[in-house]
TORKOL-864774 format. One record per atom (N, C-alpha, C, O): x, y, z. Coordinates in steps of 0.001 Angstrom, whole numbers, padded with zeros to 6 digits, always signed. Layout:
<pts>
XYZ...
</pts>
This chain:
<pts>
+127545-014802+075581+128270-013539+075504+129397-013753+074441+129577-012891+073581+130091-014786+074480+131279-015268+073684+130798-014733+072163+131460-013959+071472+129765-015198+071871+129022-015252+070211+128924-013635+070010+129176-013093+068934+128565-013011+071067+128064-011622+070838+129617-010733+070786+129732-009720+070096+130668-011248+071560+131913-010610+071630+132450-010693+070262+132795-009680+069653+132535-011950+069735+133057-012175+068472+132415-011442+067450+133181-010877+066670+130921-011277+067210+130580-010212+066459+131040-008774+066518+131097-008060+065517+131348-008404+067668+131689-006933+068041+132971-006822+067499+133324-005824+066871+133882-008046+067757+135284-007958+067398+135546-007812+065744+136526-007276+065227+134404-008436+065049+134407-008596+063865+134130-007210+063275+134689-006774+062268+133318-006636+063918+132896-005244+063674+134075-004061+063700+134176-003152+062876+134884-004284+064773+135867-003600+064880+137012-003775+063685+137512-002845+063052+137285-005076+063540+138251-005374+062430+137710-004651+061017+138491-003967+060354+136394-004840+060625+135819-004406+059437+135925-002927+059654+136153-002390+058570+135855-002142+060538+135748-000823+060541+137359-000306+060430+137636+000750+059861+138255-001066+060966+139625-000744+060906+140018-000803+059431+140624+000092+058842+139588-002009+058877+139984-002310+057626+139345-001224+056488+140061-000950+055525+138171-000683+056581+137387+000292+055764+138196+001662+055846+138156+002548+054992+138993+001677+057115+139666+002970+057436+140740+003196+056508+141026+004263+055963+141296+002094+056388+142765+002025+055921+142892+002070+054303+142512+001025+053774+143351+003072+053415+142998+003047+051931+144198+002514+051211+144428+002809+050038+144918+001769+051885+145963+000910+051266+146021-000416+051801+145293-000777+052726+147042-001300+051131+147307-002663+051806+148064-002332+053004+148735-001305+053109+147923-003374+054062+148692-003009+055358+148709-004453+055766+148001-005363+055334+149748-004497+056776+150263-005635+057488+149500-005943+058810+148929-006993+059106+149622-004732+059582+149238-004926+061004+148566-003437+061413+148883-002356+060917+147624-003657+062378+147024-002376+062908+147108-002348+064323+146825-003428+064843+147405-001458+065074+147345-001226+066489+146491-000029+066941+146766+001169+066873+145308-000679+067454+144008+000259+067937+143800+000611+069287+143663-000365+070025+143736+001712+069828+143861+002170+071429+142355+002565+071437+141978+003396+070611+141414+001987+072374+140180+002565+072630+140091+002703+073967+140631+001889+074716+139434+003698+074393+139172+004039+076018+137498+004497+075905+136955+005209+075061+136964+003850+077007+135477+003933+077195+135331+004055+078464+135997+003289+079161+134378+005099+079174+133849+005146+080533+132347+005670+080325+131864+005829+079204+131803+005870+081270+130509+006430+081471+130412+007715+080566+129376+007974+079954+131471+008466+080510+131351+009887+080182+131870+010123+078900+131459+011109+078288+132965+009150+078233+133849+009654+077147+134069+008125+076329+133712+007010+076711+134717+008476+075195+135190+007491+074389+136163+008144+073697+135988+009306+073328+137220+007513+073463+138359+007983+072638+138930+006890+071837+139126+005924+072575+139228+006689+070786+139913+005730+069893+140966+006357+068603+140626+007312+067906+141981+005796+068482+142961+006111+067291+143620+004751+067142+143630+003826+067953+144159+004820+065961+145155+003727+065663+146339+004009+064736+146528+005031+064076+147014+003040+064802+148376+003290+063706+148110+001815+062971+147457+000849+063368+148853+002016+061773+148886+000898+060893+150223+000887+060085+150822+001869+059646+150570-000460+059979+151954-000746+059104+151478-000981+057705+150965-002068+057440+151624+000113+056614+151486-000451+055412+152056-001595+054992+153052-001855+055668+151787-002524+054002+152385-003613+053759+153954-003420+053081+154207-002665+052142+154909-004269+053774+156169-003910+053407+156922-002726+053822+157931-002357+053220+156344-002008+055054+156703-000885+055654+156861-001075+056915+156024-001724+057541+158147-000455+057619+158245-000428+058954+157796+000810+059648+157993+000917+060858+157268+001654+059045+156806+003012+059504+155293+002989+059557+154475+002953+058638+155109+003024+061067+153344+003336+061092+153044+004505+060561+153816+005439+060346+151480+004418+060272+150840+005830+059797+149759+005709+060886+149193+004675+061241+149569+007040+061380+148421+007581+062302+147249+007784+061671+147191+008506+060676+146075+007107+062234+144646+007371+061484+144556+008727+061255+144220+009005+060104+144776+009770+062087+144608+011262+061640+145310+011882+060533+144948+012967+060079+146508+011096+059985+147198+011477+059194+146519+011113+057686+146754+011803+056694+145925+010307+057675+145304+009502+056431+144607+010555+055381+144754+010345+054177+143949+011538+055772+143432+012554+054788+144443+013233+054171+144298+013491+052976+145749+013686+054911+146698+014369+054395+147518+013371+053373+148007+013903+052375+147693+011992+053558+148281+011019+052709+147540+010541+051370+148133+010335+050311+146213+010400+051559+145517+009933+050465+144345+010644+050081+144088+011701+050658+143588+010204+049172+142592+010868+048526+141313+010660+049184+140326+010390+048500+141227+010774+050628+140177+010510+051754+139777+011891+052256+140663+012698+052536+138457+012215+052387+138246+013575+053251+138414+013189+054874+138602+012111+055438+138273+014444+055327+138202+014245+056945+136909+013784+057213+136756+012896+058052+136100+014192+056705+134694+013749+056918+134549+012145+056972+133846+011558+057794+135216+011613+056109+135095+009995+055836+135429+009387+056879+134741+008498+057381+136914+009929+057497+137987+009515+058470+137126+009638+059633+137078+008712+060443+136377+010791+059807+135591+011208+061204+134450+010195+061339+134335+009571+062394+133703+010025+060445+132554+009060+060268+132911+007587+060763+132274+006856+061522+134047+007386+060145+134513+005725+060556+135036+005763+061965+135038+004718+062616+135488+006901+062495+136022+007043+063737+134776+006958+064703+134725+006206+065676+133775+007828+064310+132668+007736+065041+131934+006333+065413+131452+005962+066483+132010+005752+064285+131493+004392+063918+132176+003463+065131+131571+002767+065947+133474+003642+065016+134465+002796+065882+133970+003169+067193+133532+002239+067871+133947+004392+067718+133657+004593+068992+132325+004262+069446+132156+004082+070652+131343+004155+068627+130102+003314+069086+130400+001901+069010+129936+001270+069960+131006+001255+068202+131167-000092+068431+132011-000566+069761+131764-001611+070363+133129+000439+070152+133649+000025+071383+132716+000360+072816+132857-000298+073847+131902+001318+072699+131062+001638+073586+130159+000203+073700+130027-000279+074825+129689-000311+072824+128801-001641+072604+129579-002699+073248+129038-003471+074040+130883-002779+072936+131820-003973+073596+131945-003593+075113+131882-004521+075919+132129-002224+075607+132061-001885+076873+131001-002200+077687+131115-002555+078860+129710-002043+076932+128636-002277+077755+128218-003706+077713+127364-004013+078545+128672-004704+076864+128485-005992+076861+129180-006700+078090+128741-007733+078596+130438-005960+078563+131121-006487+079632+130426-006133+080743+130290-006980+081627+129841-004773+080908+129096-004098+081949+127857-004822+082184+127445-005090+083312+127291-005124+081138+125798-005771+081278+125787-007282+081621+124755-007869+081944+126967-007856+081535+127060-009352+081711+127796-009737+082972+128207-010885+083144+127989-008585+084015+128409-008371+085229+130062-008884+085163+130624-009453+086098+130592-008606+084069+132078-008489+084201+132557-007176+084321+131907-006260+083818+133634-006954+084936+134424-005635+085367+134531-004906+083999+135166-005457+083099+134005-003818+083813+134197-003005+082584+135623-002507+082460+136111-001965+083451+136328-002626+081388+137682-002146+081066+137753-000879+080962+136747-000305+080546+138844-000152+081276+139006+001255+081120+139370+001661+079816+138866+002685+079354+140405+000805+078978+141168+001100+077618+141401-000593+077325+141399-001533+078120+141580-000561+075997+142037-001710+075406+142808-001280+074035+142634-000223+073427+143797-002450+073647+144313-002353+072684+144163-003647+071826+144348-004804+072202+143712-003115+070340+143315-004195+069375+144431-004297+068471+144952-003295+067981+144809-005447+068238+146053-005510+067328+145644-006526+066425+145504-007689+066802+145410-006097+065052+144887-006893+063960+145904-007199+062986+146542-006254+062522+146163-008404+062593+146888-008735+061327+146247-008710+059996+145023-008721+060124+146547-008686+059039+146091-008609+057884+145541-010009+057646+144648-010039+056799+145819-011002+058117+145370-012291+057788+144035-012616+058630+143455-013701+058613+143712-011651+059257+142625-011594+060107+142615-011891+061557+141733-011588+062360+143651-012486+061766+144135-012845+063417+144258-011521+063979+144743-010493+063505+143536-011847+065452+143762-010367+066305+144198-010893+067685+144317-012061+068053+144416-009704+068384+144726-009989+069804+143965-008835+070554+143787-007761+069979+143575-009022+071662+143094-007761+072524+143736-007639+073907+143632-008573+074702+144370-006567+074206+144708-006275+075808+143945-005705+076197+143582-004776+075476+143398-005840+077224+142306-005122+078168+142943-004710+079350+143707-005427+079995+142603-003442+079665+143364-002770+080839+142238-002230+081498+141180-001904+080960+142580-002141+082908+141583-001859+083868+142252-000810+084783+141902-000760+085963+143157-000002+084325+143729+000983+085124+142815+002188+085140+142122+002455+084159+142802+002979+086333+141957+004425+086440+142762+005224+085653+143953+005407+085905+142149+005737+084663+142607+006864+083877+142007+008151+084084+142274+009107+083355+141184+008215+085076+140405+009570+085635+141278+010651+085680+140845+011748+085326+142731+010512+086150+143590+011698+086548+144607+011679+085291+145464+012562+085245+144545+010740+084307+145459+010601+083307+145494+011616+082450+144418+012081+082073+146764+012181+081954+146756+013173+080847+146790+012388+079678+147661+011534+079512+145783+012649+078749+145385+012050+077321+146866+012108+076551+147283+011080+076018+147453+013032+076519+148588+013433+075762+149779+012340+076270+150382+011611+075483+149975+012359+077556+151083+011306+078120+150404+010015+077747+151093+009324+076997+149349+009557+078041+148717+008373+077963+148995+007880+076486+149289+006686+076414+148958+008557+075333+149286+008373+074118+150684+007885+073883+151039+006824+073369+151426+008894+074373+153038+008619+074454+153399+007222+074987+154138+006429+074404+152776+007013+076194+153152+005718+076677+152792+004503+075821+153600+003630+075503+151403+004535+075453+150839+003584+074718+151845+003353+073253+152356+002287+072908+151936+004560+072607+152918+004325+071683+154264+003677+071773+154743+002982+070876+154763+003912+072756+156208+003643+073155+155961+001845+073586+156717+000950+073207+154962+001682+074283+154642+000404+074708+154463-000779+073529+155029-001872+073541+153420-000222+072384+153100-001030+071582+153808-000937+070084+153819-001789+069196+154409+000421+070107+155138+000871+068721+156549+000965+068688+157232+001032+067666+157088+000969+070253+158350+001336+070454+158805+002701+070025+159992+003012+069925+157764+003520+069772+158101+005004+069526+158408+005816+070854+157785+005680+071907+159334+006571+070665+159723+007618+071794+159436+009090+071219+159787+009495+070111+158745+009791+072168+158282+010977+071512+159685+011977+071230+160769+011755+071770+159457+012977+070388+160655+013645+070002+160647+014929+070730+161340+015887+070384+159829+014933+071774+159785+016359+072461+160314+016022+073924+160190+014868+074336+160964+017104+074802+161396+016842+076093+160453+016057+076956+160676+014986+077522+159208+016880+076954+158208+016381+077973+157819+015022+077733+157553+014343+078725+157735+014490+076570+157127+013233+076030+158501+012239+076497+158324+011158+077060+159683+012701+076221+160851+011562+076540+161026+011373+078128+161501+010360+078640+160498+012677+078936+160725+012495+080259+159502+011614+080918+159652+011049+082001+158346+011552+080209+157415+010709+080534+157620+009168+080267+157088+008309+080970+158337+008926+079322+158627+007900+078950+159834+007111+079930+159730+005986+080418+160863+007946+080042+162072+007745+081047+161185+007414+082272+161328+006290+082753+160281+008258+082840+159618+007946+083896+158910+006525+084131+158993+005878+085175+158253+006178+083067+157636+005065+082866+158735+003714+082959+158515+002615+083469+160025+004222+082260+160877+003128+082277+161531+002770+083848+161836+001655+084273+161628+003965+084485+162019+003791+085893+161152+003168+086796+161603+002426+087668+160008+003379+086685+158797+002800+087430+158630+001417+087121+158355+000631+088028+158782+000982+085788+158472-000373+085676+159858-001467+086084+159727-002687+086178+160761-000955+086226+162149-001611+086719+161823-001927+087947+162340-002977+088329+161043-001309+088819+161068-001520+090345+160378-003007+090633+160272-003426+091786
</pts>
């Protein structure tokens, strides 16, 4: 299983690298998979920058079409589903979401999460993830409240 996982991790890294049209230092990718859906997005830090770029903003910032980005995103979703099935088919508890952190030198780290997200609001989940991994607080009142509530709950 380990060899198969390493091949899948390499596919994820290759996909992220193909998706970013400039030199970069670090990528934070969120993936969510279950029996009924898949979701993925990422933020990357351009080389020598401390301001992350959201993958859906790439077509606005670079000479890349939305179709190109969509195709790479669908490919990423297929790879994540392959990873999820690898866990499931080998008797491991399938994760609900993961964070794949990739450095430009090829090193990576994966945080698997098993939280039941069936009742979670996807927008709130995005805000919480961005705060946890990128230290970004939403600029709207509802997002700030969600982050504040998370902070209160994590102190307990």
